[in-house]
C-alpha positions as YAML, in Angstrom:
chain: A
units: angstrom
residues:
- id: 1
  name: MET
  ca: [34.11, -23.71, -37.17]
- id: 2
  name: ALA
  ca: [31.76, -25.72, -34.94]
- id: 3
  name: ASN
  ca: [28.93, -27.64, -36.61]
- id: 4
  name: PRO
  ca: [25.92, -27.18, -34.27]
- id: 5
  name: GLU
  ca: [23.85, -30.05, -35.70]
- id: 6
  name: ARG
  ca: [26.78, -32.48, -35.65]
- id: 7
  name: ASN
  ca: [27.65, -31.57, -32.06]
- id: 8
  name: LYS
  ca: [24.02, -31.83, -30.99]
- id: 9
  name: LYS
  ca: [23.82, -35.33, -32.50]
- id: 10
  name: ILE
  ca: [27.01, -36.38, -30.67]
- id: 11
  name: LEU
  ca: [25.60, -35.20, -27.36]
- id: 12
  name: LEU
  ca: [22.22, -36.85, -27.97]
- id: 13
  name: ASP
  ca: [24.00, -40.10, -28.79]
- id: 14
  name: MET
  ca: [26.11, -39.79, -25.65]
- id: 15
  name: VAL
  ca: [23.10, -39.22, -23.40]
- id: 16
  name: LYS
  ca: [21.61, -42.50, -24.62]
- id: 17
  name: GLN
  ca: [24.58, -44.47, -23.35]
- id: 18
  name: PRO
  ca: [24.26, -46.49, -20.12]
- id: 19
  name: SER
  ca: [24.90, -44.30, -17.04]
- id: 20
  name: ASN
  ca: [24.53, -41.14, -19.13]
- id: 21
  name: ASP
  ca: [20.84, -41.87, -19.74]
- id: 22
  name: HIS
  ca: [20.03, -40.98, -16.12]
- id: 23
  name: CYS
  ca: [20.88, -37.84, -14.16]
- id: 24
  name: ALA
  ca: [24.31, -38.15, -12.56]
- id: 25
  name: ASP
  ca: [22.97, -36.78, -9.28]
- id: 26
  name: CYS
  ca: [19.37, -37.97, -8.72]
- id: 27
  name: GLY
  ca: [18.93, -40.73, -11.30]
- id: 28
  name: ALA
  ca: [16.09, -39.05, -13.20]
- id: 29
  name: PRO
  ca: [15.72, -40.54, -16.70]
- id: 30
  name: GLU
  ca: [16.56, -38.75, -19.97]
- id: 31
  name: PRO
  ca: [18.63, -35.79, -18.72]
- id: 32
  name: ASP
  ca: [18.58, -32.81, -21.08]
- id: 33
  name: TRP
  ca: [21.36, -30.77, -19.49]
- id: 34
  name: ALA
  ca: [25.09, -31.19, -19.04]
- id: 35
  name: SER
  ca: [27.89, -29.62, -17.03]
- id: 36
  name: TYR
  ca: [30.73, -28.88, -19.41]
- id: 37
  name: LYS
  ca: [33.12, -28.30, -16.49]
- id: 38
  name: LEU
  ca: [32.38, -31.59, -14.73]
- id: 39
  name: GLY
  ca: [31.52, -33.67, -17.78]
- id: 40
  name: VAL
  ca: [28.19, -34.99, -16.43]
- id: 41
  name: PHE
  ca: [24.64, -35.17, -17.75]
- id: 42
  name: VAL
  ca: [21.96, -33.94, -15.34]
- id: 43
  name: CYS
  ca: [18.20, -33.33, -15.18]
- id: 44
  name: VAL
  ca: [16.58, -29.89, -15.26]
- id: 45
  name: ASN
  ca: [16.01, -29.89, -11.48]
- id: 46
  name: CYS
  ca: [19.60, -30.71, -10.56]
- id: 47
  name: SER
  ca: [20.87, -28.28, -13.16]
- id: 48
  name: GLY
  ca: [19.52, -25.48, -10.94]
- id: 49
  name: THR
  ca: [21.95, -26.30, -8.14]
- id: 50
  name: HIS
  ca: [24.80, -26.65, -10.65]
- id: 51
  name: ARG
  ca: [24.04, -23.11, -11.85]
- id: 52
  name: ASP
  ca: [24.47, -21.92, -8.27]
- id: 53
  name: LEU
  ca: [28.05, -23.25, -8.32]
- id: 54
  name: PRO
  ca: [29.62, -21.33, -11.23]
- id: 55
  name: ALA
  ca: [33.16, -21.87, -9.96]
- id: 56
  name: ILE
  ca: [32.57, -25.64, -9.97]
- id: 57
  name: SER
  ca: [30.05, -26.32, -12.71]
- id: 58
  name: ARG
  ca: [28.79, -24.68, -15.90]
- id: 59
  name: ILE
  ca: [25.49, -25.83, -17.44]
- id: 60
  name: LYS
  ca: [24.19, -26.00, -20.99]
- id: 61
  name: SER
  ca: [21.13, -27.58, -22.60]
- id: 62
  name: ILE
  ca: [22.20, -30.41, -24.88]
- id: 63
  name: ARG
  ca: [19.28, -29.62, -27.20]
- id: 64
  name: LEU
  ca: [18.93, -25.83, -27.19]
- id: 65
  name: ASP
  ca: [22.36, -24.32, -26.50]
- id: 66
  name: PHE
  ca: [25.34, -23.88, -28.80]
- id: 67
  name: TRP
  ca: [28.23, -26.27, -28.08]
- id: 68
  name: ASP
  ca: [31.77, -25.52, -29.19]
- id: 69
  name: ASP
  ca: [33.79, -28.44, -30.55]
- id: 70
  name: SER
  ca: [36.22, -28.32, -27.60]
- id: 71
  name: LEU
  ca: [33.37, -28.69, -25.10]
- id: 72
  name: VAL
  ca: [31.92, -31.67, -26.95]
- id: 73
  name: GLU
  ca: [35.35, -33.31, -27.04]
- id: 74
  name: PHE
  ca: [35.66, -32.78, -23.29]
- id: 75
  name: MET
  ca: [32.25, -34.41, -22.71]
- id: 76
  name: LYS
  ca: [33.38, -37.39, -24.81]
- id: 77
  name: THR
  ca: [36.31, -37.97, -22.45]
- id: 78
  name: ARG
  ca: [34.11, -37.84, -19.33]
- id: 79
  name: GLY
  ca: [30.52, -38.94, -18.72]
- id: 80
  name: ASN
  ca: [28.51, -39.87, -15.62]
- id: 81
  name: ALA
  ca: [30.20, -43.18, -14.87]
- id: 82
  name: ALA
  ca: [33.73, -41.73, -14.87]
- id: 83
  name: ALA
  ca: [32.71, -38.64, -12.90]
- id: 84
  name: ASN
  ca: [30.81, -40.59, -10.24]
- id: 85
  name: ALA
  ca: [33.66, -43.08, -9.87]
- id: 86
  name: PHE
  ca: [35.72, -40.11, -8.69]
- id: 87
  name: TYR
  ca: [33.21, -37.87, -6.89]
- id: 88
  name: GLU
  ca: [31.34, -40.75, -5.18]
- id: 89
  name: LYS
  ca: [34.35, -42.93, -4.46]
- id: 90
  name: CYS
  ca: [33.97, -42.86, -0.66]
- id: 91
  name: VAL
  ca: [30.26, -42.34, 0.00]
- id: 92
  name: PRO
  ca: [29.44, -44.05, 3.34]
- id: 93
  name: PRO
  ca: [26.85, -46.82, 2.96]
- id: 94
  name: PHE
  ca: [24.44, -45.05, 5.33]
- id: 95
  name: TYR
  ca: [24.60, -41.69, 3.50]
- id: 96
  name: TYR
  ca: [21.32, -40.94, 1.76]
- id: 97
  name: ARG
  ca: [21.59, -40.69, -2.02]
- id: 98
  name: PRO
  ca: [18.65, -38.58, -3.24]
- id: 99
  name: GLN
  ca: [16.30, -39.86, -5.90]
- id: 100
  name: GLU
  ca: [14.31, -37.96, -8.51]
- id: 101
  name: LYS
  ca: [11.26, -37.34, -6.29]
- id: 102
  name: ASP
  ca: [13.16, -36.32, -3.16]
- id: 103
  name: CYS
  ca: [12.88, -32.79, -1.78]
- id: 104
  name: VAL
  ca: [15.08, -29.93, -2.94]
- id: 105
  name: VAL
  ca: [17.25, -29.68, 0.19]
- id: 106
  name: LEU
  ca: [18.40, -33.31, -0.09]
- id: 107
  name: LYS
  ca: [19.38, -32.98, -3.75]
- id: 108
  name: ASP
  ca: [20.93, -29.55, -3.27]
- id: 109
  name: GLN
  ca: [23.17, -30.69, -0.41]
- id: 110
  name: TRP
  ca: [24.08, -33.95, -2.18]
- id: 111
  name: ILE
  ca: [25.33, -31.99, -5.20]
- id: 112
  name: ARG
  ca: [27.23, -29.52, -3.02]
- id: 113
  name: ALA
  ca: [28.75, -32.35, -0.97]
- id: 114
  name: LYS
  ca: [29.85, -34.15, -4.17]
- id: 115
  name: TYR
  ca: [31.33, -31.34, -6.20]
- id: 116
  name: GLU
  ca: [31.76, -28.23, -4.02]
- id: 117
  name: ARG
  ca: [32.96, -29.75, -0.73]
- id: 118
  name: ARG
  ca: [34.24, -33.00, -2.35]
- id: 119
  name: GLU
  ca: [33.27, -34.99, 0.73]
- id: 120
  name: PHE
  ca: [33.38, -38.38, -1.01]
- id: 121
  name: THR
  ca: [36.57, -38.30, -3.08]
- id: 122
  name: GLY
  ca: [38.73, -39.65, -0.25]
- id: 123
  name: GLU
  ca: [40.94, -36.57, -0.29]
- id: 124
  name: ASN
  ca: [39.84, -35.40, 3.18]
- id: 125
  name: ASN
  ca: [37.76, -37.77, 5.32]
- id: 126
  name: SER
  ca: [37.43, -35.15, 8.07]
- id: 127
  name: LEU
  ca: [34.75, -33.53, 5.91]
- id: 128
  name: GLN
  ca: [32.43, -36.40, 6.92]
- id: 129
  name: GLN
  ca: [32.90, -35.92, 10.68]
- id: 130
  name: GLY
  ca: [29.68, -33.94, 11.02]
- id: 131
  name: TYR
  ca: [27.58, -37.03, 10.41]
- id: 132
  name: SER
  ca: [29.89, -40.04, 10.77]
- id: 133
  name: SER
  ca: [31.68, -39.48, 14.09]
- id: 134
  name: GLY
  ca: [29.12, -41.38, 16.16]
- id: 135
  name: LEU
  ca: [28.08, -38.20, 17.98]
- id: 136
  name: TYR
  ca: [25.91, -35.31, 16.86]
- id: 137
  name: GLU
  ca: [24.82, -32.32, 18.93]
- id: 138
  name: GLY
  ca: [22.86, -29.38, 17.60]
- id: 139
  name: ILE
  ca: [20.03, -26.91, 18.10]
- id: 140
  name: LEU
  ca: [16.90, -27.51, 16.05]
- id: 141
  name: TRP
  ca: [13.56, -25.73, 15.90]
- id: 142
  name: LYS
  ca: [10.93, -28.20, 17.18]
- id: 143
  name: LYS
  ca: [7.15, -27.85, 16.93]
- id: 144
  name: GLY
  ca: [5.50, -27.45, 20.34]
- id: 145
  name: LYS
  ca: [3.22, -30.21, 21.56]
- id: 146
  name: ASP
  ca: [0.01, -28.20, 21.88]
- id: 147
  name: ASN
  ca: [0.48, -25.35, 19.43]
- id: 148
  name: LYS
  ca: [1.97, -24.47, 16.07]
- id: 149
  name: GLN
  ca: [4.89, -22.54, 17.52]
- id: 150
  name: PHE
  ca: [8.40, -23.88, 16.90]
- id: 151
  name: LEU
  ca: [10.83, -23.65, 19.81]
- id: 152
  name: LYS
  ca: [14.60, -24.12, 20.01]
- id: 153
  name: ARG
  ca: [15.61, -27.49, 21.41]
- id: 154
  name: ARG
  ca: [18.99, -29.12, 21.92]
- id: 155
  name: PHE
  ca: [19.39, -32.57, 20.34]
- id: 156
  name: LEU
  ca: [22.07, -35.09, 21.25]
- id: 157
  name: LEU
  ca: [22.62, -38.23, 19.17]
- id: 158
  name: SER
  ca: [24.95, -40.93, 20.45]
- id: 159
  name: GLU
  ca: [26.16, -44.15, 18.86]
- id: 160
  name: THR
  ca: [27.48, -45.27, 22.26]
- id: 161
  name: ASP
  ca: [24.01, -46.16, 23.57]
- id: 162
  name: PHE
  ca: [22.11, -45.79, 20.28]
- id: 163
  name: THR
  ca: [19.85, -42.98, 21.47]
- id: 164
  name: LEU
  ca: [18.59, -39.57, 20.41]
- id: 165
  name: ARG
  ca: [17.91, -37.18, 23.29]
- id: 166
  name: TYR
  ca: [16.40, -33.74, 23.23]
- id: 167
  name: PHE
  ca: [16.40, -31.06, 25.90]
- id: 168
  name: THR
  ca: [13.98, -28.18, 26.48]
- id: 169
  name: LYS
  ca: [16.83, -25.82, 27.39]
- id: 170
  name: GLU
  ca: [20.32, -25.57, 25.93]
- id: 171
  name: ASP
  ca: [21.93, -26.04, 29.35]
- id: 172
  name: SER
  ca: [19.53, -28.72, 30.62]
- id: 173
  name: LYS
  ca: [21.11, -31.91, 31.94]
- id: 174
  name: LYS
  ca: [17.90, -33.95, 32.09]
- id: 175
  name: PRO
  ca: [16.47, -34.77, 28.64]
- id: 176
  name: LYS
  ca: [12.80, -34.31, 27.81]
- id: 177
  name: ALA
  ca: [12.90, -37.60, 25.92]
- id: 178
  name: VAL
  ca: [15.34, -40.45, 25.29]
- id: 179
  name: ILE
  ca: [14.57, -42.13, 21.97]
- id: 180
  name: SER
  ca: [15.96, -45.54, 21.08]
- id: 181
  name: MET
  ca: [17.35, -46.21, 17.62]
- id: 182
  name: LYS
  ca: [15.37, -49.47, 17.58]
- id: 183
  name: ASP
  ca: [12.20, -47.99, 16.09]
- id: 184
  name: LEU
  ca: [13.33, -44.50, 15.10]
- id: 185
  name: ASN
  ca: [12.63, -43.16, 11.64]
- id: 186
  name: ALA
  ca: [13.41, -39.82, 10.00]
- id: 187
  name: VAL
  ca: [12.08, -38.42, 6.74]
- id: 188
  name: PHE
  ca: [12.01, -34.96, 5.19]
- id: 189
  name: GLN
  ca: [8.51, -33.42, 5.07]
- id: 190
  name: PRO
  ca: [8.95, -29.81, 3.88]
- id: 191
  name: GLU
  ca: [5.40, -29.33, 2.61]
- id: 192
  name: LYS
  ca: [3.76, -30.81, 5.70]
- id: 193
  name: ILE
  ca: [5.93, -28.87, 8.15]
- id: 194
  name: GLY
  ca: [5.84, -25.66, 6.12]
- id: 195
  name: HIS
  ca: [9.62, -25.21, 5.93]
- id: 196
  name: ALA
  ca: [11.99, -26.19, 3.11]
- id: 197
  name: HIS
  ca: [14.21, -27.98, 5.66]
- id: 198
  name: GLY
  ca: [11.40, -29.68, 7.60]
- id: 199
  name: LEU
  ca: [12.29, -33.10, 9.07]
- id: 200
  name: GLN
  ca: [9.87, -35.53, 10.72]
- id: 201
  name: ILE
  ca: [11.34, -37.86, 13.36]
- id: 202
  name: SER
  ca: [9.08, -40.76, 14.41]
- id: 203
  name: TYR
  ca: [9.44, -43.43, 17.05]
- id: 204
  name: LEU
  ca: [7.38, -45.84, 19.15]
- id: 205
  name: GLU
  ca: [6.22, -44.87, 22.63]
- id: 206
  name: GLU
  ca: [4.37, -47.72, 24.33]
- id: 207
  name: GLU
  ca: [3.67, -49.21, 20.89]
- id: 208
  name: ARG
  ca: [2.16, -45.95, 19.57]
- id: 209
  name: THR
  ca: [3.85, -43.74, 17.00]
- id: 210
  name: ARG
  ca: [5.01, -40.34, 18.21]
- id: 211
  name: ASN
  ca: [6.24, -37.63, 15.84]
- id: 212
  name: LEU
  ca: [8.68, -34.78, 16.29]
- id: 213
  name: PHE
  ca: [8.63, -32.03, 13.66]
- id: 214
  name: VAL
  ca: [11.89, -30.09, 13.41]
- id: 215
  name: TYR
  ca: [13.91, -27.88, 11.09]
- id: 216
  name: HIS
  ca: [17.12, -25.90, 10.91]
- id: 217
  name: ASP
  ca: [17.55, -22.73, 8.87]
- id: 218
  name: ASN
  ca: [20.89, -23.97, 7.53]
- id: 219
  name: SER
  ca: [20.39, -26.60, 4.82]
- id: 220
  name: GLN
  ca: [23.79, -28.26, 5.32]
- id: 221
  name: GLU
  ca: [23.16, -28.58, 9.06]
- id: 222
  name: ILE
  ca: [19.74, -30.27, 8.74]
- id: 223
  name: VAL
  ca: [21.03, -32.73, 6.11]
- id: 224
  name: SER
  ca: [24.05, -33.50, 8.31]
- id: 225
  name: CYS
  ca: [21.64, -34.15, 11.21]
- id: 226
  name: PHE
  ca: [19.58, -36.47, 8.99]
- id: 227
  name: ASN
  ca: [22.64, -38.43, 7.88]
- id: 228
  name: ALA
  ca: [23.95, -38.58, 11.45]
- id: 229
  name: ILE
  ca: [20.66, -40.24, 12.41]
- id: 230
  name: ARG
  ca: [21.06, -42.64, 9.50]
- id: 231
  name: ALA
  ca: [24.66, -43.41, 10.55]
- id: 232
  name: THR
  ca: [23.56, -44.25, 14.10]
- id: 233
  name: ARG
  ca: [20.62, -46.34, 12.89]
- id: 234
  name: PHE
  ca: [22.95, -48.19, 10.53]
- id: 235
  name: ALA
  ca: [25.39, -48.92, 13.38]
- id: 236
  name: TYR
  ca: [22.48, -50.16, 15.50]
- id: 237
  name: LEU
  ca: [21.26, -52.49, 12.74]
- id: 238
  name: LYS
  ca: [24.77, -53.87, 12.24]
- id: 239
  name: LYS
  ca: [25.04, -54.59, 15.96]
- id: 240
  name: VAL
  ca: [21.70, -56.42, 15.96]
- id: 241
  name: ASP
  ca: [22.63, -58.45, 12.87]
- id: 242
  name: PRO
  ca: [26.45, -58.39, 12.45]
- id: 243
  name: ASN
  ca: [26.36, -60.95, 9.63]
- id: 244
  name: ALA
  ca: [23.94, -58.99, 7.45]
- id: 245
  name: ARG
  ca: [25.20, -57.41, 4.26]
- id: 246
  name: ASP
  ca: [25.23, -53.62, 4.02]
- id: 247
  name: SER
  ca: [22.98, -53.80, 0.97]
- id: 248
  name: ASP
  ca: [20.32, -55.58, 3.07]
- id: 249
  name: LEU
  ca: [20.53, -53.11, 5.96]
- id: 250
  name: VAL
  ca: [20.59, -49.82, 4.03]
- id: 251
  name: PRO
  ca: [16.87, -49.98, 3.01]
- id: 252
  name: LEU
  ca: [15.97, -50.46, 6.70]
- id: 253
  name: ILE
  ca: [17.76, -47.34, 7.99]
- id: 254
  name: THR
  ca: [14.99, -44.83, 7.29]
- id: 255
  name: ARG
  ca: [11.71, -45.53, 5.56]
- id: 256
  name: SER
  ca: [9.32, -43.32, 3.60]
- id: 257
  name: SER
  ca: [5.57, -43.94, 3.67]
- id: 258
  name: ILE
  ca: [3.93, -45.29, 0.55]
- id: 259
  name: LYS
  ca: [0.89, -43.06, 1.05]
- id: 260
  name: GLU
  ca: [-0.14, -40.18, 3.32]
- id: 261
  name: GLY
  ca: [-3.20, -37.99, 3.39]
- id: 262
  name: TYR
  ca: [-6.60, -37.20, 4.84]
- id: 263
  name: MET
  ca: [-9.52, -39.63, 4.79]
- id: 264
  name: GLU
  ca: [-12.74, -39.73, 6.76]
- id: 265
  name: LYS
  ca: [-13.11, -42.67, 9.14]
- id: 266
  name: THR
  ca: [-16.13, -44.12, 10.94]
- id: 267
  name: GLY
  ca: [-16.31, -46.44, 13.94]
- id: 268
  name: PRO
  ca: [-16.83, -50.22, 14.24]
- id: 269
  name: THR
  ca: [-20.65, -50.12, 13.94]
- id: 270
  name: GLN
  ca: [-20.34, -47.90, 10.83]
- id: 271
  name: TRP
  ca: [-23.04, -45.63, 12.23]
- id: 272
  name: GLU
  ca: [-20.67, -43.42, 14.20]
- id: 273
  name: PRO
  ca: [-20.11, -39.99, 12.60]
- id: 274
  name: PHE
  ca: [-17.28, -39.88, 10.06]
- id: 275
  name: LYS
  ca: [-14.26, -37.95, 11.31]
- id: 276
  name: LYS
  ca: [-11.48, -36.48, 9.22]
- id: 277
  name: ARG
  ca: [-8.11, -38.04, 10.07]
- id: 278
  name: TRP
  ca: [-4.56, -37.88, 8.72]
- id: 279
  name: PHE
  ca: [-3.35, -41.34, 7.67]
- id: 280
  name: ILE
  ca: [0.22, -42.59, 7.20]
- id: 281
  name: PHE
  ca: [0.77, -45.98, 5.57]
- id: 282
  name: ASN
  ca: [4.15, -47.70, 5.83]
- id: 283
  name: LEU
  ca: [5.20, -50.77, 3.89]
- id: 284
  name: SER
  ca: [8.07, -51.58, 6.26]
- id: 285
  name: ASP
  ca: [5.81, -52.41, 9.23]
- id: 286
  name: ARG
  ca: [2.52, -52.84, 7.29]
- id: 287
  name: LYS
  ca: [0.94, -50.30, 9.60]
- id: 288
  name: LEU
  ca: [-1.76, -47.74, 8.77]
- id: 289
  name: SER
  ca: [-1.54, -45.06, 11.47]
- id: 290
  name: TYR
  ca: [-3.97, -42.21, 11.86]
- id: 291
  name: PHE
  ca: [-3.74, -38.83, 13.56]
- id: 292
  name: LYS
  ca: [-6.14, -35.97, 14.18]
- id: 293
  name: THR
  ca: [-4.12, -33.67, 11.89]
- id: 294
  name: SER
  ca: [-1.00, -33.97, 9.75]
- id: 295
  name: LEU
  ca: [1.11, -32.28, 12.45]
- id: 296
  name: ASP
  ca: [-0.16, -34.19, 15.48]
- id: 297
  name: ALA
  ca: [2.50, -35.65, 17.72]
- id: 298
  name: LEU
  ca: [0.75, -38.81, 18.93]
- id: 299
  name: GLU
  ca: [-1.03, -41.45, 16.89]
- id: 300
  name: LEU
  ca: [-4.73, -41.93, 17.69]
- id: 301
  name: GLY
  ca: [-4.76, -45.51, 16.46]
- id: 302
  name: ALA
  ca: [-3.41, -47.92, 13.87]
- id: 303
  name: VAL
  ca: [-4.50, -50.81, 11.68]
- id: 304
  name: PHE
  ca: [-2.22, -53.68, 10.74]
- id: 305
  name: ILE
  ca: [-2.46, -54.79, 7.10]
- id: 306
  name: GLY
  ca: [-1.67, -58.46, 6.49]
- id: 307
  name: THR
  ca: [-2.02, -60.64, 3.40]
- id: 308
  name: GLU
  ca: [-5.06, -61.99, 1.57]
- id: 309
  name: GLY
  ca: [-4.28, -65.44, 2.94]
- id: 310
  name: HIS
  ca: [-4.62, -64.04, 6.46]
- id: 311
  name: GLY
  ca: [-8.02, -62.46, 5.81]
- id: 312
  name: TYR
  ca: [-7.15, -58.98, 4.53]
- id: 313
  name: SER
  ca: [-8.67, -57.40, 1.42]
- id: 314
  name: VAL
  ca: [-9.72, -54.01, 0.04]
- id: 315
  name: ARG
  ca: [-12.40, -52.87, -2.37]
- id: 316
  name: GLU
  ca: [-13.85, -49.69, -3.79]
- id: 317
  name: GLY
  ca: [-16.99, -48.20, -2.24]
- id: 318
  name: GLN
  ca: [-18.65, -48.65, 1.12]
- id: 319
  name: PRO
  ca: [-21.10, -51.28, 2.42]
- id: 320
  name: LYS
  ca: [-24.77, -50.84, 1.67]
- id: 321
  name: GLY
  ca: [-26.70, -49.32, 4.53]
- id: 322
  name: SER
  ca: [-23.64, -47.74, 6.14]
- id: 323
  name: ARG
  ca: [-23.68, -44.12, 7.19]
- id: 324
  name: SER
  ca: [-22.63, -41.50, 4.66]
- id: 325
  name: GLY
  ca: [-20.07, -38.79, 5.30]
- id: 326
  name: ARG
  ca: [-19.06, -35.44, 3.87]
- id: 327
  name: TRP
  ca: [-16.82, -37.12, 1.29]
- id: 328
  name: ARG
  ca: [-18.16, -39.71, -1.13]
- id: 329
  name: PHE
  ca: [-15.33, -41.87, -2.56]
- id: 330
  name: GLY
  ca: [-15.37, -44.94, -0.35]
- id: 331
  name: VAL
  ca: [-12.71, -47.54, 0.49]
- id: 332
  name: THR
  ca: [-13.67, -50.71, 2.40]
- id: 333
  name: LEU
  ca: [-10.87, -52.57, 4.16]
- id: 334
  name: GLU
  ca: [-11.52, -56.09, 5.46]
- id: 335
  name: THR
  ca: [-9.40, -57.44, 8.33]
- id: 336
  name: PRO
  ca: [-9.86, -60.58, 10.46]
- id: 337
  name: ASP
  ca: [-11.10, -58.44, 13.37]
- id: 338
  name: ARG
  ca: [-13.40, -55.91, 11.70]
- id: 339
  name: GLN
  ca: [-14.38, -54.03, 8.59]
- id: 340
  name: PHE
  ca: [-13.03, -50.49, 8.16]
- id: 341
  name: VAL
  ca: [-14.76, -47.88, 6.00]
- id: 342
  name: PHE
  ca: [-12.91, -44.79, 4.78]
- id: 343
  name: LEU
  ca: [-14.07, -41.91, 2.58]
- id: 344
  name: CYS
  ca: [-11.83, -39.88, 0.26]
- id: 345
  name: ASP
  ca: [-12.40, -36.36, -1.00]
- id: 346
  name: GLN
  ca: [-11.19, -37.09, -4.55]
- id: 347
  name: GLU
  ca: [-11.50, -40.12, -6.82]
- id: 348
  name: GLN
  ca: [-7.74, -39.95, -7.45]
- id: 349
  name: ASP
  ca: [-7.10, -40.30, -3.70]
- id: 350
  name: GLN
  ca: [-9.45, -43.27, -3.59]
- id: 351
  name: ARG
  ca: [-7.52, -45.00, -6.39]
- id: 352
  name: GLU
  ca: [-4.16, -44.28, -4.77]
- id: 353
  name: TRP
  ca: [-5.24, -45.62, -1.37]
- id: 354
  name: ILE
  ca: [-6.67, -48.78, -2.91]
- id: 355
  name: GLU
  ca: [-3.46, -49.32, -4.91]
- id: 356
  name: ALA
  ca: [-1.39, -48.82, -1.74]
- id: 357
  name: PHE
  ca: [-3.49, -51.33, 0.22]
- id: 358
  name: LYS
  ca: [-3.30, -53.88, -2.61]
- id: 359
  name: LEU
  ca: [0.47, -53.44, -2.85]
- id: 360
  name: VAL
  ca: [0.97, -54.27, 0.84]
- id: 361
  name: ILE
  ca: [-1.61, -57.07, 0.91]
- id: 362
  name: ALA
  ca: [0.22, -58.74, -2.00]
- id: 363
  name: GLN
  ca: [3.58, -58.67, -0.15]
- id: 364
  name: PRO
  ca: [4.41, -61.76, 1.96]
- id: 365
  name: MET
  ca: [4.68, -61.14, 5.69]
- id: 366
  name: LEU
  ca: [8.11, -61.34, 7.33]
- id: 367
  name: PRO
  ca: [8.78, -62.62, 10.88]
- id: 368
  name: GLN
  ca: [8.86, -59.09, 12.32]
- id: 369
  name: HIS
  ca: [5.43, -58.40, 10.82]
- id: 370
  name: TYR
  ca: [3.86, -61.21, 12.86]
- id: 371
  name: ASN
  ca: [5.35, -59.62, 15.97]
- id: 372
  name: THR
  ca: [3.95, -56.22, 14.99]
- id: 373
  name: GLU
  ca: [0.49, -57.72, 14.40]
- id: 374
  name: ALA
  ca: [0.56, -59.55, 17.75]
- id: 375
  name: ASN
  ca: [1.67, -56.43, 19.63]
- id: 376
  name: MET
  ca: [-1.05, -54.31, 18.05]
- id: 377
  name: ARG
  ca: [-3.74, -56.85, 18.91]
- id: 378
  name: ARG
  ca: [-2.49, -57.04, 22.49]
- id: 379
  name: MET
  ca: [-2.68, -53.24, 22.78]
- id: 380
  name: LYS
  ca: [-6.36, -53.29, 21.78]
- id: 381
  name: LYS
  ca: [-7.39, -55.78, 24.46]
...
């Protein structure tokens, strides 16, 4: 007869072992659940997708559920390291591996790709053709330029010339836009876009950031599109720097912002009325971009953030004698060209923005950052 306390102790000891102490799928620490069909330890969030795959995975709590001796013995012969060595054997370097804080659709499709479709075991490489063939074509819902309505648009991604094109009609031959892989970025933004599969595609147009907001109702299709973009970006980066290691290029494929949100902003004299703007701050290019709203297509302006040694600093509050706004938690940013004053609605936002600015200011500038700074100054003249 099974001894519940003994089996619970065995499982709790197992989950403390290296590789088992993080979720097998998203890397979240201290997983409390396990699949007794796959032999992996997973977090509560990933366990939800596993429950949706009863033919592939069966989930139990390692603390609350009853474990039969045979199931515990099975877990002892498996574990996250052994399972991932099999199920992740052939993951392409460009393929995005979700982390704990990533959106649901990324983690859901990663788990399904690993265990349900077995795309990375090496058994059938044709399963990766949807995102690794060098060509992607599909219909996505894209937000209209001047309204909130989403319209169907045909997208064509090609590794041949490293471009992403989109067309206003399915049978159009002339694209509405041709986007180079050079400065393209893609990141999931479900909350901002208002759809669980919402994807934001950004690129530079005459040195100003332009955004496309798209989605597809099929979760596998939108994640395949995302990874096809990553595959093409990766191929572009390898062409630009053929001697670079994959591990150095992968972080450059797509980049998430370190902070986004609304702040109020005043003008250079600090007596202009404060205006509410949506700000996006990226570590990769050290650029603070601002837009009228969170779903605006074209950037209104941007501020480059250098290092302390180059005259950049940030502090809490706003200068004495400056105009007040509707919000009251101030952030003062010093740059060599001018002083910027921002106001936050909440003290927590103020702290987070200051921490984000300090993080970037403390990072040494790379050669490409000097080029970005020079280009931005030239645009302002």
